[in-house]
LOKOLVEX-457050 format. One line per 4 residues: for each residue x, y, z of N, C-alpha, C, CB. Coordinates in Angstrom, 2 decimals, decimal comma, padded with zeros to 5 digits. Glycine has a CB too. Layout:
N
X/Y/Z/X/Y/Z/X/Y/Z/X/Y/Z | ...
//
This chain:
94
-070,99/047,37/029,86/-071,71/046,30/031,12/-070,58/045,70/032,09/-072,57/044,77/030,35 | -070,36/046,84/032,83/-069,33/046,45/033,52/-069,95/045,52/034,89/-068,48/047,79/033,88 | -069,39/044,37/034,88/-070,05/043,22/036,18/-070,13/043,87/037,67/-068,89/041,71/036,41 | -069,22/044,89/037,83/-068,75/045,32/038,92/-069,69/046,52/039,41/-067,33/045,65/038,72
-070,77/046,78/038,53/-071,51/047,58/038,76/-073,04/047,00/038,71/-071,15/048,57/037,96 | -073,34/045,93/038,56/-074,25/045,19/038,88/-074,95/045,06/040,16/-073,85/044,29/038,62 | -075,97/045,24/040,77/-076,04/045,04/041,99/-075,91/043,58/042,64/-077,12/045,60/042,25 | -075,40/043,50/044,08/-075,10/042,25/044,48/-076,14/041,03/044,44/-074,68/042,43/045,69
-077,42/041,19/044,43/-078,22/040,64/044,14/-078,33/039,74/043,04/-078,81/041,32/044,18 | -078,13/040,41/042,07/-078,10/040,20/040,60/-076,80/038,90/040,67/-077,66/041,89/039,59 | -075,87/039,56/041,07/-074,61/038,59/040,67/-074,73/037,41/041,77/-072,92/039,47/040,78 | -075,49/037,57/042,78/-075,85/036,21/043,51/-076,92/035,47/042,67/-076,46/036,46/045,07
-077,64/035,77/041,95/-078,79/035,26/041,87/-078,08/034,53/040,19/-080,29/036,53/042,03 | -077,19/035,26/039,80/-076,58/034,49/038,45/-075,72/033,58/039,05/-075,71/035,45/037,28 | -074,98/033,49/040,18/-074,24/032,41/040,85/-074,68/030,99/041,06/-074,01/032,83/042,00 | -075,88/031,42/041,73/-077,04/030,44/042,26/-077,40/029,63/041,19/-078,36/031,16/042,80
-077,93/030,73/040,09/-078,39/029,78/038,67/-076,92/028,88/038,00/-079,06/031,11/037,18 | -075,91/029,55/038,14/-074,48/028,80/037,61/-074,65/027,56/038,45/-072,82/029,69/037,97 | -074,62/027,54/039,68/-074,37/026,08/040,41/-075,65/025,29/040,24/-074,01/026,21/042,14 | -076,55/025,97/040,36/-077,89/024,84/039,74/-077,87/024,43/038,85/-079,11/025,13/039,53
-077,40/024,83/037,82/-077,05/024,40/036,30/-075,94/023,07/036,56/-076,21/025,92/035,29 | -075,08/023,44/037,22/-073,90/022,51/037,21/-074,22/021,19/037,69/-072,78/023,01/038,03 | -075,13/021,68/039,07/-075,77/020,30/039,85/-076,37/019,52/039,07/-076,79/020,49/040,90 | -077,40/019,98/038,14/-078,36/019,09/037,27/-077,31/018,50/036,44/-079,61/019,89/036,36
-076,29/018,88/035,80/-075,54/018,14/034,94/-074,78/016,96/035,48/-074,70/018,97/034,35 | -074,70/016,98/036,96/-073,82/016,16/037,57/-074,16/014,91/037,42/-073,64/016,42/038,80 | -073,41/013,72/037,05/-074,14/012,57/036,70/-074,08/011,80/038,68/-073,09/011,50/035,07 | -072,75/012,02/039,02/-072,64/011,26/040,22/-072,60/011,93/041,64/-071,49/010,53/040,08
-073,66/012,39/041,64/-074,26/013,28/043,01/-073,80/012,93/044,34/-075,80/013,14/043,19 | -073,83/011,61/044,63/-073,44/010,96/045,79/-071,85/011,41/045,98/-073,70/009,32/045,65 | -071,23/011,13/045,04/-069,68/011,52/045,31/-068,99/012,59/044,96/-068,92/010,73/044,85 | -070,16/013,75/044,42/-069,36/015,17/044,93/-070,00/015,44/046,23/-069,54/016,63/043,87
-071,23/015,03/046,73/-071,39/015,37/048,09/-070,50/014,85/049,14/-072,60/015,04/048,43 | -070,05/013,70/048,87/-068,94/013,12/049,49/-067,53/013,80/049,63/-068,77/012,01/048,83 | -067,28/014,34/048,53/-066,04/014,91/048,35/-066,26/016,08/048,94/-065,54/015,00/047,00 | -067,21/017,10/048,91/-067,35/018,14/049,49/-067,22/018,36/051,10/-068,41/018,43/049,04
-067,90/017,01/051,53/-067,49/016,62/053,05/-066,09/016,24/053,65/-068,21/015,51/053,37 | -065,75/015,41/052,88/-064,33/015,18/052,93/-063,27/016,52/052,92/-064,07/014,29/051,72 | -063,65/017,45/052,19/-063,03/018,93/051,86/-063,13/019,30/053,28/-063,93/020,07/050,68 | -064,24/019,40/053,47/-064,72/020,58/054,75/-064,12/019,82/056,03/-066,76/020,85/054,99
-064,15/018,46/056,15/-063,68/017,71/057,46/-061,89/018,07/057,23/-064,20/015,65/057,45 | -061,20/017,95/055,99/-060,07/018,18/055,82/-059,36/019,77/056,33/-060,04/017,87/054,49 | -060,42/020,55/056,02/-060,03/021,98/056,22/-060,26/022,21/057,98/-061,14/023,10/055,13 | -060,87/021,61/058,54/-061,33/021,70/060,11/-059,97/020,95/060,38/-063,02/020,84/060,73
-059,81/019,85/059,75/-058,67/018,97/060,60/-056,92/019,96/060,54/-058,51/017,03/059,54 | -056,83/020,75/059,15/-055,72/021,58/059,01/-055,81/022,68/059,93/-055,57/022,05/057,69 | -057,22/022,83/060,03/-057,47/024,09/061,41/-056,39/023,70/062,60/-059,40/023,97/062,30 | -057,22/022,71/062,91/-056,98/022,25/064,65/-055,13/022,04/064,37/-058,13/020,18/065,32
-054,34/021,36/063,35/-053,36/020,93/063,50/-052,34/022,37/063,37/-053,25/019,74/062,58 | -053,00/023,24/062,64/-052,40/024,68/062,98/-052,47/025,47/064,18/-052,88/025,51/062,19 | -053,67/025,44/064,81/-054,04/025,88/066,04/-052,83/025,27/067,09/-055,62/025,37/066,36 | -052,79/023,80/066,78/-051,95/023,17/067,62/-050,47/023,70/067,77/-051,96/021,89/067,22
-049,76/023,65/066,38/-048,42/024,03/066,32/-048,06/025,55/066,70/-047,99/023,74/064,97 | -049,17/026,41/066,35/-049,31/027,57/066,67/-048,95/027,87/068,04/-050,45/027,89/066,38 | -049,79/026,90/069,00/-049,77/027,03/070,45/-047,98/026,65/071,08/-051,10/025,81/071,08 | -047,62/025,93/070,29/-046,01/025,61/070,63/-045,35/026,25/070,98/-045,25/025,28/069,90
-044,45/026,46/071,95/-043,36/027,43/072,28/-042,55/027,34/071,35/-042,68/027,28/073,49 | -042,04/028,63/070,85/-040,84/028,53/069,98/-041,08/027,93/068,33/-039,83/027,52/070,81 | -041,76/027,32/067,88/-042,16/027,02/066,56/-042,66/027,97/065,80/-042,98/026,11/066,52 | -043,73/028,82/066,09/-044,05/030,14/065,43/-042,80/030,99/065,19/-045,05/030,96/066,29
-042,07/031,10/066,13/-041,02/032,05/065,99/-039,98/031,42/065,44/-040,64/032,67/067,17 | -039,80/030,36/065,25/-038,89/029,51/064,35/-039,21/029,40/063,11/-038,77/028,26/064,73 | -040,45/029,33/062,74/-041,13/029,52/061,21/-040,92/030,87/060,70/-042,77/029,28/061,18 | -040,90/031,79/061,45/-040,60/033,49/060,96/-039,36/033,48/060,84/-040,98/034,81/061,98
-038,55/033,17/061,70/-036,96/033,10/061,01/-036,96/032,49/059,68/-035,86/032,15/061,90 | -037,28/031,34/059,90/-036,96/030,86/058,36/-037,69/031,43/057,15/-037,22/029,41/058,24 | -038,57/032,21/057,47/-039,33/032,98/056,30/-038,55/034,10/056,37/-040,99/033,32/056,43 | -037,82/034,67/057,23/-036,95/035,82/057,10/-035,92/035,45/056,12/-036,34/036,25/058,44
-035,01/034,37/056,44/-034,25/033,66/055,83/-034,23/033,57/054,59/-034,31/032,75/056,19 | -035,64/032,94/054,07/-035,72/032,81/052,09/-035,81/034,04/052,21/-037,12/031,96/050,96 | -036,58/035,05/052,61/-037,18/036,57/052,05/-035,49/037,05/051,63/-038,23/037,87/053,63 | -034,71/036,87/052,66/-033,17/037,82/052,78/-032,65/037,10/051,60/-031,97/037,65/054,43
-032,60/035,56/051,26/-032,00/034,89/050,35/-032,29/035,66/049,17/-032,38/033,54/050,31 | -033,69/035,53/048,70/-034,08/036,00/047,24/-033,96/037,39/047,22/-035,54/035,62/046,77 | -033,82/038,09/048,18/-033,51/039,52/047,93/-031,81/039,39/047,60/-033,96/040,59/049,41 | -031,18/038,90/048,25/-029,71/039,14/047,82/-029,37/038,55/046,67/-028,75/038,69/048,75
-030,18/037,48/046,37/-030,01/036,83/045,04/-030,11/037,52/043,86/-030,84/035,88/044,89 | -031,46/038,28/043,98/-032,05/039,07/042,96/-031,27/040,42/042,77/-033,53/039,33/043,31 | -030,67/040,88/043,81/-029,65/042,21/043,81/-028,45/041,58/043,26/-029,28/042,97/045,42 | -027,93/040,71/043,25/-026,31/040,47/042,58/-026,19/040,57/041,27/-025,67/039,10/042,80
-024,66/040,84/040,97/-024,53/041,21/039,87/-025,11/040,22/038,58/-023,23/041,50/039,89 | -024,98/038,92/038,67/-025,65/038,15/037,79/-026,89/038,04/037,39/-025,49/037,29/038,01 | -027,67/038,78/038,36/-029,10/038,96/038,14/-029,80/037,40/038,09/-029,32/039,86/036,67 | -029,37/036,78/039,11/-030,23/035,32/038,97/-031,53/035,41/039,34/-029,71/034,15/039,82
-032,52/034,73/039,06/-033,61/034,53/039,12/-033,90/033,06/039,74/-034,07/034,82/037,92 | -035,28/033,16/040,90/-035,69/031,56/041,07/-036,19/031,00/039,80/-036,91/031,30/042,19 | -036,47/031,67/038,67/-037,29/031,37/037,80/-036,31/030,68/036,42/-038,17/032,74/037,56 | -035,24/031,33/036,71/-034,15/031,05/035,72/-033,08/029,60/036,38/-033,17/032,71/035,55
-033,64/028,71/036,35/-032,99/027,47/036,88/-031,58/027,32/036,34/-033,83/026,19/036,51 | -031,31/027,36/034,95/-030,32/026,97/034,13/-029,55/028,17/033,91/-030,79/026,33/032,92 | -029,59/029,35/034,59/-029,13/030,60/034,30/-028,78/030,96/033,12/-028,26/030,86/034,94 | -029,92/030,99/032,24/-030,01/031,49/030,69/-029,96/032,94/030,52/-031,34/031,06/029,99
-030,31/033,76/031,59/-030,30/035,17/031,38/-029,35/035,74/031,70/-031,13/035,79/031,86 | -028,95/036,70/030,89/-027,44/037,50/031,33/-027,84/038,55/032,49/-026,63/038,51/029,84
//
């Protein structure tokens, strides 16, 4: 019984039922609604900040260069003889 073979309407109904059950089990409904509204406001604000930063000249290009530099650093480190890994902070792996 693969969940990917079920029709979308059945999966949507199951998701709706799950959300309804969780909502009924919630004791502090106003706090949940407030948290959801603040989350949405935060997303809209973050989107506005990112759009304004993206509109500044040179900032997107500078951030792209920083990303390329970090990527090159990690590729260089991964290919070095010591087999250093960013997950091996104390260099235990030989």
